[in-house]
DSSP file (Angstrom, degrees, kcal/mol; ACC not computed):
  #  RESIDUE AA STRUCTURE BP1 BP2  ACC     N-H-->O    O-->H-N    N-H-->O    O-->H-N    TCO  KAPPA ALPHA  PHI   PSI    X-CA   Y-CA   Z-CA
    1    1 A M    >         0   0    0      0, 0.0     3,-1.2     0, 0.0     4,-0.4   0.000 360.0 360.0 360.0 146.7  -35.5    9.1   40.9
    2    2 A W  T >>  +     0   0    0      1,-0.3     4,-2.5     2,-0.2     3,-1.6   0.850 360.0  60.0 -63.9 -35.0  -38.5    6.8   40.4
    3    3 A W  H 3> S+     0   0    0      1,-0.3     4,-2.0     2,-0.2    -1,-0.3   0.732  92.7  67.2 -68.9 -20.7  -40.1    8.9   37.7
    4    4 A G  H <4 S+     0   0    0     -3,-1.2    -1,-0.3     1,-0.2    -2,-0.2   0.685 112.7  32.7 -70.2 -16.9  -36.9    8.4   35.5
    5    5 A L  H <> S+     0   0    0     -3,-1.6     4,-1.6    -4,-0.4    -2,-0.2   0.749 119.7  50.3-104.1 -39.3  -37.8    4.8   35.2
    6    6 A V  H  X S+     0   0    0     -4,-2.5     4,-2.7     2,-0.2     5,-0.2   0.916 106.2  53.2 -73.1 -41.2  -41.6    5.0   35.3
    7    7 A L  H  X S+     0   0    0     -4,-2.0     4,-2.8     2,-0.2     5,-0.2   0.938 111.0  45.3 -60.4 -49.9  -42.1    7.7   32.6
    8    8 A P  H  > S+     0   0    0      0, 0.0     4,-2.8     0, 0.0     5,-0.2   0.930 114.3  50.3 -60.9 -41.6  -40.0    5.8   29.9
    9    9 A A  H  X S+     0   0    0     -4,-1.6     4,-2.0     2,-0.2    -2,-0.2   0.905 112.5  46.1 -61.9 -40.3  -41.8    2.6   30.8
   10   10 A L  H  X S+     0   0    0     -4,-2.7     4,-2.9     2,-0.2     5,-0.2   0.927 112.7  51.0 -67.5 -43.2  -45.2    4.2   30.5
   11   11 A G  H  X S+     0   0    0     -4,-2.8     4,-2.5    -5,-0.2    -2,-0.2   0.928 111.7  46.3 -56.3 -46.7  -44.1    5.9   27.2
   12   12 A L  H  X S+     0   0    0     -4,-2.8     4,-1.8     1,-0.2    -1,-0.2   0.868 113.2  50.7 -70.1 -35.0  -42.9    2.5   25.7
   13   13 A G  H  X S+     0   0    0     -4,-2.0     4,-1.1    -5,-0.2    -2,-0.2   0.917 111.4  47.3 -66.1 -44.8  -46.2    0.8   26.9
   14   14 A L  H  X S+     0   0    0     -4,-2.9     4,-2.5     1,-0.2     3,-0.2   0.860 111.7  50.1 -66.1 -36.7  -48.3    3.5   25.3
   15   15 A A  H  X S+     0   0    0     -4,-2.5     4,-2.3    -5,-0.2    -1,-0.2   0.831 104.0  59.4 -71.0 -29.6  -46.3    3.3   22.1
   16   16 A G  H  < S+     0   0    0     -4,-1.8    -1,-0.2     1,-0.2    -2,-0.2   0.806 112.6  40.2 -62.8 -30.3  -46.8   -0.4   22.1
   17   17 A W  H  X S+     0   0    0     -4,-1.1     4,-1.0    -3,-0.2    -2,-0.2   0.862 119.4  43.7 -82.0 -40.2  -50.5    0.3   22.0
   18   18 A A  H  X S+     0   0    0     -4,-2.5     4,-2.5     1,-0.2     5,-0.2   0.808 101.5  63.5 -80.5 -30.8  -50.5    3.2   19.6
   19   19 A V  H  X S+     0   0    0     -4,-2.3     4,-2.8     2,-0.2     5,-0.2   0.950 106.5  43.0 -66.2 -48.8  -48.1    1.9   16.9
   20   20 A P  H  > S+     0   0    0      0, 0.0     4,-2.4     0, 0.0    -1,-0.2   0.929 114.5  51.8 -65.3 -38.3  -50.3   -1.1   15.8
   21   21 A L  H  X S+     0   0    0     -4,-1.0     4,-0.7     2,-0.2    -2,-0.2   0.917 111.3  45.6 -64.0 -39.5  -53.4    1.0   15.9
   22   22 A L  H >X S+     0   0    0     -4,-2.5     3,-1.2     1,-0.2     4,-0.7   0.944 114.3  49.9 -65.3 -45.9  -51.8    3.7   13.7
   23   23 A L  H >X S+     0   0    0     -4,-2.8     4,-1.3     1,-0.3     3,-1.1   0.867 103.3  60.1 -59.6 -34.4  -50.5    1.1   11.3
   24   24 A A  H 3< S+     0   0    0     -4,-2.4    -1,-0.3     1,-0.3    -2,-0.2   0.703  92.9  66.3 -69.5 -18.4  -53.8   -0.6   11.1
   25   25 A R  H << S+     0   0    0     -3,-1.2    -1,-0.3    -4,-0.7    -2,-0.2   0.815 116.5  25.9 -68.5 -29.4  -55.4    2.6    9.7
   26   26 A V  H << S+     0   0    0     -3,-1.1    -2,-0.2    -4,-0.7    -1,-0.2   0.529 104.8  94.7-110.9  -8.7  -53.3    2.3    6.5
   27   27 A W  S  < S-     0   0    0     -4,-1.3     7,-0.0    -5,-0.2     2,-0.0  -0.592  78.6-113.0 -89.6 144.2  -52.7   -1.5    6.5
   28   28 A P        -     0   0    0      0, 0.0     2,-0.2     0, 0.0    -1,-0.1  -0.330  34.8-110.3 -69.9 159.5  -55.1   -3.8    4.4
   29   29 A E        +     0   0    0      4,-0.1     2,-0.2     5,-0.0     3,-0.1  -0.584  67.0  87.8 -88.9 155.7  -57.3   -6.2    6.4
   30   30 A G  S  > S-     0   0    0     -2,-0.2     4,-1.7     1,-0.1     5,-0.1  -0.585  82.1 -88.5 134.0 164.5  -56.7  -10.0    6.4
   31   31 A V  H  > S+     0   0    0     78,-0.2     4,-1.8     2,-0.2     5,-0.1   0.934 122.3  50.5 -72.1 -46.8  -54.7  -12.6    8.2
   32   32 A G  H  > S+     0   0    0      1,-0.2     4,-1.9     2,-0.2     3,-0.3   0.953 112.4  45.5 -58.4 -52.2  -51.6  -12.3    6.0
   33   33 A P  H  > S+     0   0    0      0, 0.0     4,-2.5     0, 0.0    -1,-0.2   0.871 107.8  60.3 -59.5 -34.9  -51.4   -8.5    6.3
   34   34 A L  H  X S+     0   0    0     -4,-1.7     4,-2.4     2,-0.2    -2,-0.2   0.892 104.1  48.9 -54.5 -43.8  -52.0   -8.9   10.0
   35   35 A I  H  X S+     0   0    0     -4,-1.8     4,-2.1    -3,-0.3    -1,-0.2   0.931 112.8  47.2 -62.4 -47.9  -48.8  -10.9   10.3
   36   36 A W  H  X S+     0   0    0     -4,-1.9     4,-2.7     2,-0.2    -2,-0.2   0.833 110.0  53.8 -65.4 -35.0  -46.9   -8.3    8.3
   37   37 A L  H  X S+     0   0    0     -4,-2.5     4,-3.0     2,-0.2     5,-0.2   0.946 108.8  49.7 -60.3 -49.3  -48.4   -5.5   10.5
   38   38 A G  H  X S+     0   0    0     -4,-2.4     4,-1.8     1,-0.2    -2,-0.2   0.913 112.5  45.7 -59.5 -45.2  -47.2   -7.4   13.6
   39   39 A L  H  X S+     0   0    0     -4,-2.1     4,-2.2     1,-0.2    -1,-0.2   0.898 114.9  47.5 -64.8 -40.9  -43.7   -7.7   12.2
   40   40 A T  H  X S+     0   0    0     -4,-2.7     4,-2.6     1,-0.2    -2,-0.2   0.905 111.5  49.5 -66.9 -39.7  -43.5   -4.1   11.0
   41   41 A A  H  X S+     0   0    0     -4,-3.0     4,-2.2     2,-0.2    -1,-0.2   0.843 110.0  53.3 -69.9 -30.1  -44.8   -2.8   14.4
   42   42 A T  H  X S+     0   0    0     -4,-1.8     4,-2.3    -5,-0.2    -2,-0.2   0.944 110.5  45.8 -65.5 -49.1  -42.2   -5.0   16.2
   43   43 A V  H  X S+     0   0    0     -4,-2.2     4,-2.7     1,-0.2     5,-0.2   0.936 114.1  49.4 -62.5 -45.6  -39.4   -3.5   14.1
   44   44 A L  H  X S+     0   0    0     -4,-2.6     4,-2.4     1,-0.2    -1,-0.2   0.920 111.4  49.4 -60.3 -42.3  -40.7    0.1   14.6
   45   45 A M  H  X S+     0   0    0     -4,-2.2     4,-2.2     1,-0.2    -1,-0.2   0.844 109.8  50.2 -64.6 -36.1  -41.0   -0.5   18.3
   46   46 A L  H  X S+     0   0    0     -4,-2.3     4,-1.9     2,-0.2    -1,-0.2   0.924 112.0  47.4 -69.1 -42.7  -37.5   -1.8   18.6
   47   47 A A  H  X S+     0   0    0     -4,-2.7     4,-2.4     1,-0.2    -2,-0.2   0.887 112.4  50.8 -62.6 -38.1  -36.2    1.2   16.7
   48   48 A L  H  X S+     0   0    0     -4,-2.4     4,-2.4     1,-0.2    -1,-0.2   0.899 110.0  50.0 -64.5 -39.7  -38.3    3.6   18.9
   49   49 A S  H  X S+     0   0    0     -4,-2.2     4,-2.4     2,-0.2    -1,-0.2   0.884 110.0  50.0 -66.9 -38.8  -36.9    1.9   22.0
   50   50 A M  H  X S+     0   0    0     -4,-1.9     4,-2.1     2,-0.2    -2,-0.2   0.923 112.2  46.8 -64.9 -45.2  -33.3    2.3   20.7
   51   51 A V  H  X S+     0   0    0     -4,-2.4     4,-2.5     1,-0.2    -2,-0.2   0.895 110.7  53.9 -63.5 -39.3  -33.8    5.9   20.0
   52   52 A L  H  X S+     0   0    0     -4,-2.4     4,-2.5     1,-0.2    -2,-0.2   0.938 110.1  46.2 -59.4 -47.2  -35.4    6.4   23.4
   53   53 A F  H  X S+     0   0    0     -4,-2.4     4,-2.3     2,-0.2    -1,-0.2   0.858 111.7  50.7 -66.6 -36.5  -32.5    4.9   25.2
   54   54 A L  H  X S+     0   0    0     -4,-2.1     4,-2.0     2,-0.2    -1,-0.2   0.876 111.4  49.8 -65.4 -37.7  -30.0    6.9   23.1
   55   55 A G  H  X S+     0   0    0     -4,-2.5     4,-2.6     2,-0.2    -2,-0.2   0.889 109.5  51.3 -67.7 -39.9  -32.1   10.0   24.1
   56   56 A L  H  X S+     0   0    0     -4,-2.5     4,-1.5     2,-0.2    -2,-0.2   0.895 108.3  50.9 -66.2 -39.7  -32.0    9.1   27.7
   57   57 A Y  H ><>S+     0   0    0     -4,-2.3     5,-2.1     1,-0.2     3,-0.5   0.971 115.4  43.0 -56.0 -51.8  -28.2    8.6   27.7
   58   58 A M  H ><5S+     0   0    0     -4,-2.0     3,-1.3     1,-0.2    -2,-0.2   0.847 109.1  56.4 -66.4 -34.1  -27.8   12.1   26.1
   59   59 A A  H 3<5S+     0   0    0     -4,-2.6    -1,-0.2     1,-0.3    -2,-0.2   0.790 104.3  55.6 -68.8 -26.4  -30.4   13.7   28.4
   60   60 A H  T <<5S-     0   0    0     -4,-1.5    -1,-0.3    -3,-0.5    -2,-0.2   0.284 127.8 -98.4 -91.1  11.5  -28.3   12.5   31.4
   61   61 A G  T < 5S+     0   0    0     -3,-1.3    -3,-0.2     1,-0.3    -2,-0.1   0.612  76.2 140.2  91.3  10.8  -25.2   14.3   30.0
   62   62 A V      < -     0   0    0     -5,-2.1    -1,-0.3    -6,-0.2    -2,-0.1  -0.768  50.4-129.9 -87.7 122.0  -23.4   11.5   28.2
   63   63 A P    >>  -     0   0    0      0, 0.0     4,-2.1     0, 0.0     3,-0.8  -0.382  10.2-125.0 -72.4 149.9  -22.0   12.9   25.0
   64   64 A L  H 3> S+     0   0    0      1,-0.3     4,-2.4     2,-0.2     5,-0.1   0.847 110.8  60.2 -64.4 -33.0  -22.6   11.0   21.8
   65   65 A A  H 34 S+     0   0    0      1,-0.2    -1,-0.3     2,-0.2     4,-0.2   0.823 105.0  48.8 -62.1 -33.0  -18.9   10.9   21.1
   66   66 A T  H X4 S+     0   0    0     -3,-0.8     3,-0.9     2,-0.2    -2,-0.2   0.895 111.6  49.4 -72.8 -41.2  -18.3    9.0   24.4
   67   67 A L  H 3< S+     0   0    0     -4,-2.1    -2,-0.2     1,-0.2    -1,-0.2   0.883 115.5  43.4 -67.2 -33.9  -21.1    6.5   23.5
   68   68 A A  T >< S+     0   0    0     -4,-2.4     3,-1.1    -5,-0.2    -1,-0.2   0.392  82.6 102.4 -88.9   3.2  -19.7    6.0   20.0
   69   69 A R  T <  S+     0   0    0     -3,-0.9    -1,-0.2     1,-0.3    -2,-0.1   0.901  80.1  51.1 -58.7 -46.7  -16.1    5.7   21.1
   70   70 A P  T 3  S-     0   0    0      0, 0.0    -1,-0.3     0, 0.0    -2,-0.1   0.711 131.4 -80.5 -62.5 -17.5  -16.0    1.9   20.9
   71   71 A G    <>  -     0   0    0     -3,-1.1     4,-2.0    -4,-0.1     3,-0.2  -0.328  37.2 -90.6 128.6 151.7  -17.4    2.3   17.4
   72   72 A P  H  > S+     0   0    0      0, 0.0     4,-2.3     0, 0.0     5,-0.1   0.814 123.2  54.4 -61.1 -31.7  -20.8    2.8   15.9
   73   73 A G  H  > S+     0   0    0      2,-0.2     4,-2.3     1,-0.2     5,-0.2   0.870 106.1  50.9 -71.8 -35.9  -21.5   -0.9   15.6
   74   74 A A  H  > S+     0   0    0      2,-0.2     4,-2.2     1,-0.2    -1,-0.2   0.898 112.2  48.1 -68.5 -37.5  -20.8   -1.5   19.2
   75   75 A L  H  X S+     0   0    0     -4,-2.0     4,-2.7     2,-0.2    -2,-0.2   0.920 111.5  49.0 -65.8 -41.6  -23.2    1.4   20.1
   76   76 A A  H  X S+     0   0    0     -4,-2.3     4,-2.0     1,-0.2    -2,-0.2   0.897 112.3  48.8 -65.5 -38.3  -25.9    0.0   17.8
   77   77 A L  H  X S+     0   0    0     -4,-2.3     4,-2.0     2,-0.2    -1,-0.2   0.884 111.9  48.7 -65.9 -39.2  -25.5   -3.4   19.3
   78   78 A H  H  X S+     0   0    0     -4,-2.2     4,-2.2     2,-0.2    -2,-0.2   0.945 113.7  45.8 -67.2 -47.8  -25.7   -2.1   22.9
   79   79 A L  H  X S+     0   0    0     -4,-2.7     4,-2.5     1,-0.2    -2,-0.2   0.816 110.8  54.5 -66.3 -30.5  -28.8    0.0   22.0
   80   80 A L  H  X S+     0   0    0     -4,-2.0     4,-2.4     2,-0.2    -1,-0.2   0.896 108.0  49.9 -65.1 -43.2  -30.3   -3.1   20.2
   81   81 A R  H  X S+     0   0    0     -4,-2.0     4,-1.9     2,-0.2    -2,-0.2   0.915 112.0  47.1 -62.8 -44.1  -29.8   -5.1   23.4
   82   82 A L  H  X S+     0   0    0     -4,-2.2     4,-2.1     1,-0.2    -2,-0.2   0.935 112.0  51.0 -65.2 -45.1  -31.5   -2.4   25.5
   83   83 A G  H  X S+     0   0    0     -4,-2.5     4,-0.7     1,-0.2    -2,-0.2   0.876 109.8  48.5 -58.7 -40.9  -34.4   -2.3   23.0
   84   84 A I  H  < S+     0   0    0     -4,-2.4    -1,-0.2     1,-0.2    -2,-0.2   0.833 110.8  51.2 -71.8 -29.7  -34.9   -6.0   23.1
   85   85 A G  H >< S+     0   0    0     -4,-1.9     3,-1.6     1,-0.2     4,-0.2   0.846 105.7  55.9 -71.7 -33.7  -34.9   -6.0   26.9
   86   86 A A  H >X S+     0   0    0     -4,-2.1     3,-2.3     1,-0.3     4,-1.8   0.716  86.2  82.9 -68.7 -18.0  -37.5   -3.2   26.8
   87   87 A G  H 3X S+     0   0    0     -4,-0.7     4,-1.9     1,-0.3    -1,-0.3   0.679  76.7  69.7 -56.8 -20.0  -39.6   -5.6   24.7
   88   88 A L  H <4 S+     0   0    0     -3,-1.6    -1,-0.3     2,-0.2    -2,-0.2   0.756 106.7  38.5 -71.4 -23.3  -40.6   -7.0   28.0
   89   89 A I  H <> S+     0   0    0     -3,-2.3     4,-0.5    -4,-0.2    -2,-0.2   0.914 129.3  26.6 -85.6 -51.6  -42.5   -3.8   28.5
   90   90 A W  H  X S+     0   0    0     -4,-1.8     4,-2.9     1,-0.2     5,-0.2   0.735 106.9  75.2 -89.6 -24.6  -43.9   -3.0   25.1
   91   91 A G  H  X S+     0   0    0     -4,-1.9     4,-2.6    -5,-0.3     5,-0.2   0.913  97.6  43.4 -64.6 -47.5  -44.1   -6.6   23.7
   92   92 A P  H  > S+     0   0    0      0, 0.0     4,-2.2     0, 0.0    -1,-0.2   0.896 115.4  49.5 -67.3 -34.3  -47.2   -7.9   25.6
   93   93 A V  H  X S+     0   0    0     -4,-0.5     4,-2.7     2,-0.2    -2,-0.2   0.940 112.2  49.2 -61.8 -49.3  -49.0   -4.6   25.0
   94   94 A L  H  X S+     0   0    0     -4,-2.9     4,-2.9     1,-0.2     5,-0.3   0.939 111.9  47.9 -54.8 -49.9  -48.1   -4.9   21.2
   95   95 A V  H  X S+     0   0    0     -4,-2.6     4,-2.3     1,-0.2    -1,-0.2   0.885 111.5  48.4 -66.7 -38.4  -49.3   -8.4   21.0
   96   96 A L  H  X S+     0   0    0     -4,-2.2     4,-1.2    -5,-0.2    -1,-0.2   0.912 112.4  50.0 -68.1 -39.6  -52.6   -7.8   22.8
   97   97 A T  H >X S+     0   0    0     -4,-2.7     4,-0.5     2,-0.2     3,-0.5   0.936 111.4  47.9 -61.7 -45.6  -53.3   -4.8   20.6
   98   98 A I  H >< S+     0   0    0     -4,-2.9     3,-1.3     1,-0.2    -1,-0.2   0.904 108.9  54.8 -59.9 -41.1  -52.6   -6.8   17.4
   99   99 A A  H 3< S+     0   0    0     -4,-2.3    -1,-0.2     1,-0.3    -2,-0.2   0.772 107.1  50.7 -64.6 -22.5  -54.8   -9.6   18.6
  100  100 A S  H X< S+     0   0    0     -4,-1.2     3,-0.9    -3,-0.5     4,-0.3   0.589  87.9  86.2 -89.1  -8.3  -57.6   -7.2   19.0
  101  101 A L  G X< S+     0   0    0     -3,-1.3     3,-2.8    -4,-0.5     4,-0.4   0.912  77.1  64.1 -62.6 -47.1  -57.3   -5.7   15.5
  102  102 A P  G >  S+     0   0    0      0, 0.0     3,-1.2     0, 0.0    -1,-0.2   0.754  91.2  64.1 -53.4 -26.9  -59.5   -8.4   13.7
  103  103 A R  G <  S+     0   0    0     -3,-0.9    -2,-0.2     1,-0.3    -3,-0.1   0.682  99.9  53.9 -74.5 -12.7  -62.6   -7.4   15.5
  104  104 A R  G <  S+     0   0    0     -3,-2.8    -1,-0.3    -4,-0.3    -3,-0.1   0.486  81.8 119.1 -90.7  -6.3  -62.3   -3.9   13.9
  105  105 A W    <   -     0   0    0     -3,-1.2     5,-0.1    -4,-0.4     0, 0.0  -0.323  37.7-179.6 -63.8 138.6  -62.2   -5.4   10.4
  106  106 A R  S    S+     0   0    0      3,-0.0    -1,-0.1    -2,-0.0     3,-0.0   0.691  79.7  23.7-108.6 -29.5  -65.1   -4.4    8.1
  107  107 A R  S    S+     0   0    0      2,-0.0     2,-0.1   -77,-0.0    -2,-0.1   0.837 113.0  60.5-106.5 -48.0  -64.3   -6.3    4.8
  108  108 A A        -     0   0    0      2,-0.0     2,-0.4   -78,-0.0   -78,-0.1  -0.429  68.5-146.1 -86.3 157.1  -62.0   -9.3    5.8
  109  109 A T              0   0    0     -2,-0.1   -78,-0.2   -80,-0.1    -6,-0.1  -0.908 360.0 360.0-120.6 153.2  -63.1  -12.1    8.1
  110  110 A W              0   0    0     -2,-0.4    -1,-0.1    -8,-0.1    -7,-0.0   0.514 360.0 360.0 -80.1 360.0  -61.0  -14.0   10.6
């Protein structure tokens, strides 16, 4: 069904927008911290994508034991590849959101 593809994609896009905004609330202002925020948001989005794909597998009836049969490292690598591929969806949104953060700064200047 089409919604099985559209809803996860919309969720990842929305998360790509929300994660940097939420991190920016607790992150210090400045160019250096902005770079660290971007790296942290990327790692969080990658982990979130991996968890989403694992959840989708399990929601479609694939037992965790079957997924982990080749080994936990193979499962982690497979989910990592899927998460990196999903970066085509959340990556541009994440980059644009991070690029817009300096205009909200009150103390630091670009």
